C-alpha positions in Angstrom: 130.7 -156.2 -52.7 127.6 -158.1 -52.1 127.8 -160.3 -49.1 125.5 -162.2 -46.6 125.3 -158.9 -44.5 124.2 -156.7 -47.5 121.0 -154.9 -46.9 118.6 -155.6 -49.6 116.0 -153.1 -50.8 113.0 -154.4 -52.7 110.7 -151.7 -54.4 107.2 -153.0 -54.9 105.2 -155.2 -52.5 103.1 -157.1 -54.9 103.4 -160.9 -55.5 106.9 -160.7 -57.0 108.3 -158.1 -54.8 107.2 -159.7 -51.5 108.4 -163.1 -52.8 111.8 -161.6 -53.5 111.8 -160.0 -50.1 111.1 -163.3 -48.5 113.9 -165.0 -50.4 116.5 -162.4 -49.4 115.3 -162.6 -45.8 115.4 -166.3 -45.7 119.0 -166.0 -46.6 119.6 -163.9 -43.6 119.6 -160.5 -45.1 118.2 -157.5 -43.6 115.5 -156.3 -46.0 113.6 -153.0 -46.7 110.3 -153.7 -48.8 108.8 -150.4 -49.9 105.6 -149.5 -51.7 103.4 -146.6 -52.2 100.4 -148.6 -51.1 100.1 -149.3 -47.4 97.5 -152.0 -48.1 99.9 -153.8 -50.5 102.5 -153.9 -47.7 99.8 -155.3 -45.3 98.9 -157.9 -47.6 102.5 -158.8 -48.4 103.3 -159.3 -44.7 100.1 -161.4 -44.1 100.9 -163.4 -47.1 104.5 -164.0 -46.1 103.2 -165.2 -42.6 100.7 -167.4 -44.0 103.2 -169.0 -46.4 105.7 -169.5 -43.7 103.3 -171.0 -41.3 102.3 -173.4 -43.9 106.0 -174.5 -44.2 106.0 -174.9 -40.4 103.0 -177.2 -40.6 104.7 -179.3 -43.2 107.9 -179.6 -41.1 110.1 -177.6 -43.4 110.6 -174.8 -40.8 110.5 -174.4 -37.0 108.0 -172.0 -35.6 110.6 -169.6 -34.4 111.7 -169.0 -37.9 108.6 -167.2 -39.0 109.1 -164.3 -36.5 112.8 -164.3 -37.0 112.4 -164.0 -40.9 109.7 -161.4 -40.7 111.7 -159.6 -38.1 114.4 -159.0 -40.8 112.0 -157.1 -43.1 111.0 -153.5 -42.6 107.7 -152.7 -44.4 107.9 -149.0 -45.5 105.3 -146.8 -47.2 107.2 -144.5 -49.6 106.0 -142.3 -52.4 109.3 -142.4 -54.0 112.5 -144.6 -53.5 114.2 -141.8 -51.7 117.6 -141.8 -49.8 116.0 -142.3 -46.3 114.4 -145.6 -47.7 117.2 -147.2 -49.6 120.1 -145.2 -48.7 121.7 -148.0 -46.8 120.9 -150.7 -49.1 123.9 -152.4 -51.0 121.3 -154.0 -53.4 117.9 -152.7 -54.5 115.7 -155.0 -56.6 112.8 -153.2 -58.4 109.6 -155.2 -58.8 106.8 -152.7 -60.0 104.6 -152.4 -62.9 105.8 -154.0 -66.1 106.0 -150.5 -67.9 109.2 -149.1 -69.2 108.4 -145.5 -68.3 107.4 -146.3 -64.8 110.6 -148.3 -64.3 112.9 -145.6 -65.8 111.3 -143.2 -63.3 111.9 -145.6 -60.5 115.5 -146.1 -61.4 116.2 -142.5 -62.0 115.2 -142.1 -58.2 117.0 -145.2 -57.1 120.1 -143.8 -58.7 119.8 -140.8 -56.6 118.9 -142.8 -53.5 121.6 -145.4 -53.4 125.0 -144.9 -51.8 126.9 -142.2 -53.5 130.2 -141.9 -51.6 133.1 -142.3 -52.1 131.7 -143.8 -55.4 128.4 -145.3 -56.3 128.5 -149.0 -55.6 125.0 -150.1 -54.9 123.7 -152.7 -57.4 120.3 -151.9 -58.9 118.4 -154.7 -60.3 115.2 -154.8 -62.2 113.0 -157.9 -62.0 111.4 -157.1 -65.5 110.3 -160.3 -67.4 110.7 -158.8 -70.9 111.8 -155.2 -71.0 115.2 -153.9 -72.1 117.8 -153.6 -69.3 119.6 -151.2 -71.3 116.6 -148.9 -71.6 115.8 -149.2 -68.0 119.4 -148.3 -67.0 119.5 -145.3 -69.4 117.6 -143.3 -66.5 120.7 -143.8 -64.4 124.0 -141.8 -64.3 125.8 -145.0 -63.5 124.3 -147.8 -65.8 127.3 -150.0 -65.2 125.6 -151.1 -61.8 122.3 -151.9 -63.3 121.3 -155.4 -64.4 118.2 -157.6 -64.8 117.5 -160.2 -62.2 114.3 -162.1 -63.2 112.7 -164.3 -60.7 109.8 -166.5 -61.5 106.5 -166.6 -59.6 106.3 -167.6 -56.8 109.8 -166.4 -56.0 110.3 -168.5 -52.7 109.3 -171.7 -54.7 110.5 -171.5 -58.2 114.2 -172.3 -58.6 115.2 -170.4 -61.8 116.5 -166.7 -61.9 117.5 -165.2 -65.3 120.6 -162.8 -64.9 120.7 -160.2 -67.7 123.4 -157.6 -68.5 122.5 -154.4 -70.1 124.8 -152.8 -72.7 126.7 -150.9 -69.9 126.5 -153.6 -67.0 129.9 -154.1 -65.6 130.9 -157.9 -65.9 132.0 -157.9 -62.2 128.5 -156.7 -61.0 126.9 -159.6 -63.2 129.3 -162.2 -61.6 128.7 -160.8 -58.2 125.0 -160.7 -58.5 124.8 -164.3 -60.0 127.0 -165.6 -57.0 124.7 -164.0 -54.5 121.4 -165.4 -56.1 123.0 -168.9 -56.2 123.9 -168.5 -52.5 120.1 -167.8 -52.0 119.6 -171.4 -53.3 118.5 -170.5 -56.8 119.5 -171.9 -60.2 120.8 -169.1 -62.4 121.1 -168.7 -66.2 122.7 -165.8 -68.0 120.7 -164.3 -71.0 121.5 -161.5 -73.3 119.5 -158.3 -73.1 116.9 -159.2 -75.9 113.1 -159.0 -75.6 111.7 -161.8 -73.3 115.3 -163.0 -72.4 115.2 -166.8 -72.5 112.1 -168.1 -71.3 109.5 -165.6 -72.1 110.9 -165.5 -75.7 111.1 -169.2 -76.3 107.8 -170.0 -74.7 105.8 -167.6 -76.9 104.7 -170.5 -79.2 103.3 -172.6 -76.1 100.6 -170.0 -76.0 100.5 -168.5 -79.6 100.4 -171.9 -81.5 97.8 -173.2 -79.0 95.6 -170.1 -79.6 96.1 -170.4 -83.5 94.9 -174.1 -83.2 91.9 -173.0 -81.3 91.1 -170.2 -83.7 91.3 -172.6 -86.7 89.0 -175.1 -85.1 91.6 -177.9 -85.0 90.7 -178.7 -81.4 89.1 -177.0 -78.4 90.9 -175.8 -75.1 90.4 -178.9 -73.3 91.6 -181.2 -76.0 94.7 -179.0 -76.6 95.5 -179.0 -72.9 95.0 -182.7 -72.6 97.2 -183.3 -75.4 100.0 -181.2 -74.1 99.7 -183.0 -70.7 99.1 -186.5 -71.5 100.9 -186.9 -74.8 103.5 -184.1 -74.6 104.3 -184.6 -71.0 103.9 -181.0 -69.9 102.7 -180.4 -66.4 100.0 -177.9 -67.5 98.2 -177.2 -70.8 98.6 -173.7 -72.4 94.9 -172.5 -71.7 95.3 -173.8 -68.1 98.5 -171.9 -67.7 97.2 -168.7 -69.3 94.4 -168.8 -66.9 96.7 -169.2 -64.1 99.1 -166.4 -65.2 96.3 -164.1 -66.0 95.2 -163.5 -69.5 95.9 -159.8 -69.2 99.4 -160.5 -68.1 100.1 -163.0 -70.7 98.7 -160.7 -73.3 100.7 -157.7 -72.1 104.0 -159.8 -72.4 103.0 -161.0 -75.8 102.5 -157.5 -77.0 105.7 -156.3 -75.3 107.7 -159.0 -77.1 106.0 -158.4 -80.3 106.6 -154.7 -80.4 110.3 -155.1 -79.3 110.8 -157.5 -82.1 109.5 -154.9 -84.5 106.4 -156.7 -85.2 107.9 -160.1 -86.3 104.8 -162.4 -87.1 106.3 -165.1 -85.1 105.4 -163.1 -81.9 102.1 -161.6 -83.1 99.4 -161.5 -80.4 96.1 -163.3 -81.0 92.8 -161.6 -81.5 91.3 -164.0 -79.1 93.7 -162.9 -76.5 92.7 -159.3 -76.9 88.9 -160.3 -76.8 89.5 -162.2 -73.6 91.2 -159.3 -71.9 88.4 -156.8 -73.2 85.7 -159.1 -71.7 87.4 -159.3 -68.4 87.9 -163.1 -68.8 91.3 -162.9 -67.1 91.4 -166.5 -65.8 91.4 -167.9 -62.2 91.7 -164.4 -60.5 88.6 -163.2 -62.3 86.5 -166.6 -61.7 86.5 -167.2 -65.6 88.8 -167.4 -68.5 89.2 -170.1 -71.0 87.4 -172.3 -68.2 84.8 -171.3 -65.6 86.0 -171.4 -62.2 82.9 -170.5 -60.5 81.2 -172.7 -57.7 79.7 -175.7 -59.3 81.0 -175.0 -62.8 81.4 -177.9 -64.9 84.8 -178.7 -67.0 84.6 -179.5 -70.6 85.9 -183.0 -71.5 88.6 -183.3 -74.2 88.4 -185.5 -77.2 90.9 -188.1 -76.4 91.8 -188.7 -79.9 95.4 -190.0 -80.1 96.0 -188.8 -83.7 94.4 -185.4 -83.0 96.5 -185.0 -79.8 99.8 -185.9 -81.5 99.0 -183.3 -84.2 98.6 -180.7 -81.7 101.9 -181.7 -79.7 103.8 -181.9 -82.9 102.9 -178.5 -84.0 103.3 -176.7 -80.8 106.6 -178.5 -80.1 108.2 -177.7 -83.6 107.5 -174.1 -82.8 109.0 -174.3 -79.5 112.1 -176.0 -80.6 112.5 -173.5 -83.6 112.5 -170.5 -81.1 115.0 -172.5 -78.8 117.4 -173.0 -81.8 117.0 -169.4 -83.1 117.9 -168.2 -79.4 121.1 -170.3 -79.6 121.9 -169.1 -83.2 121.6 -165.5 -82.0 123.7 -166.1 -79.0 120.9 -165.2 -76.4 122.3 -168.0 -74.1 124.3 -171.3 -74.2 122.6 -174.5 -75.1 122.8 -175.7 -71.5 121.3 -172.5 -70.1 118.6 -172.6 -72.7 117.4 -176.1 -71.9 118.0 -175.5 -68.1 115.8 -172.4 -68.2 112.9 -174.1 -69.9 112.9 -177.1 -67.6 113.3 -175.2 -64.3 111.6 -172.0 -65.3 108.4 -173.2 -66.9 108.7 -177.0 -66.1 108.9 -178.2 -69.5 109.3 -182.1 -69.4 112.6 -181.9 -71.4 115.2 -179.4 -72.6 114.0 -178.5 -76.0 117.4 -178.7 -77.8 117.8 -182.2 -76.3 114.3 -183.0 -77.3 115.0 -181.9 -80.8 118.2 -184.1 -81.0 115.9 -187.2 -80.0 113.3 -186.3 -82.6 115.7 -185.8 -85.3 116.5 -182.2 -86.5 115.4 -183.2 -90.0 111.9 -184.2 -88.6 111.4 -180.9 -86.9 112.6 -179.0 -90.1 110.1 -180.9 -92.1 107.1 -180.1 -89.8 108.1 -176.3 -90.0 108.5 -176.5 -93.7 105.1 -178.1 -94.2 103.3 -175.4 -92.0 105.1 -172.6 -93.9 104.1 -174.1 -97.1 100.4 -174.6 -96.1 99.8 -171.2 -94.4 102.3 -169.1 -96.4 103.1 -167.2 -93.1 106.6 -166.1 -92.0 105.7 -167.1 -88.3 106.5 -170.8 -89.5 109.9 -169.8 -91.0 112.6 -172.2 -89.6 115.7 -171.0 -88.0 118.7 -171.0 -90.3 120.4 -173.0 -87.6 117.9 -175.8 -88.0 118.3 -175.8 -91.8 122.2 -175.9 -91.5 122.1 -178.8 -89.1 119.6 -180.7 -91.1 121.7 -180.3 -94.1 124.9 -181.3 -92.2 123.2 -184.1 -90.2 124.4 -182.2 -87.0 122.9 -182.4 -83.5 122.8 -180.0 -80.6 124.5 -182.3 -78.0 125.7 -185.6 -79.6 
């Protein structure tokens, strides 16, 4: 049973792992944060203290909270998640590299390390953003206690957590985990165990179609970003966001989703993405990506052409709505959870399914059919659900 007194283990002290540890400790849990790299643990503790002090300065915490919170976290260097590290934890959340074989190895060890008597009852969770929960759980003797708990970065700030069951996950474990994360003050959505879950699946065209527009010469980065912000109402443009996430990270997720969907052309990575990664143009963390972040670097001005901007927005938005509709058709999540995930997980200005209702299903379908006719590519194929709804003059909500 997951309670306020449950000791929480976190494997991996990178940005996500340290953020998750902070969230759990903020909720009053004793926490064990373990990593093979002592330097990563040192950075994690320093980063947490800096973030917490900033909250004190902003009046969101009192100074005594900082030492109290950090005092609830044990920072442990461990070559493997052995019993002496996580043996007394009722919940362990893995947040290591996004690689299936690495995660399976870690979960095999976690399965051995977690409480085993009188029966295995520790919940084991992976923070994967796109890998199969079922495949991760296959390394365990008791896959029924394994599930996905996908936080968004930075975990202490972002409200959304995707809760994902594998094929063998016990429904009681899912319900228990969701209730616990909500007690931590997070907004949860439940997703099926499919590539990318909700957010990373539906959001692919935000990047992919923007890259397509750039490669075709329809508009440059600055203009596409301007259009999506100023006309579309998005908080950040796709190239600004890719630079913020890291072009290597974004490319890796794209490749993972593409491969997991058996090379469906809707999720095909861009050659430009690969070239950016090969060139080391990884975005803000490298000082240069689609934009130059060096000292004194100038910023390209967008072409503030309303007609061009509308073309950009209409095309990317149609693709996003198509993904949301197909996710609903395939039962990936409920319509409410799909819209909630996109507005709270990636800060879209509106839920995509409600947006489709307002635009008109027939209008969205017409845009997709025009793109498919022009390019002859399956990447633009409309969801059967959109076709049916347009034919029946249906809506998602009304």
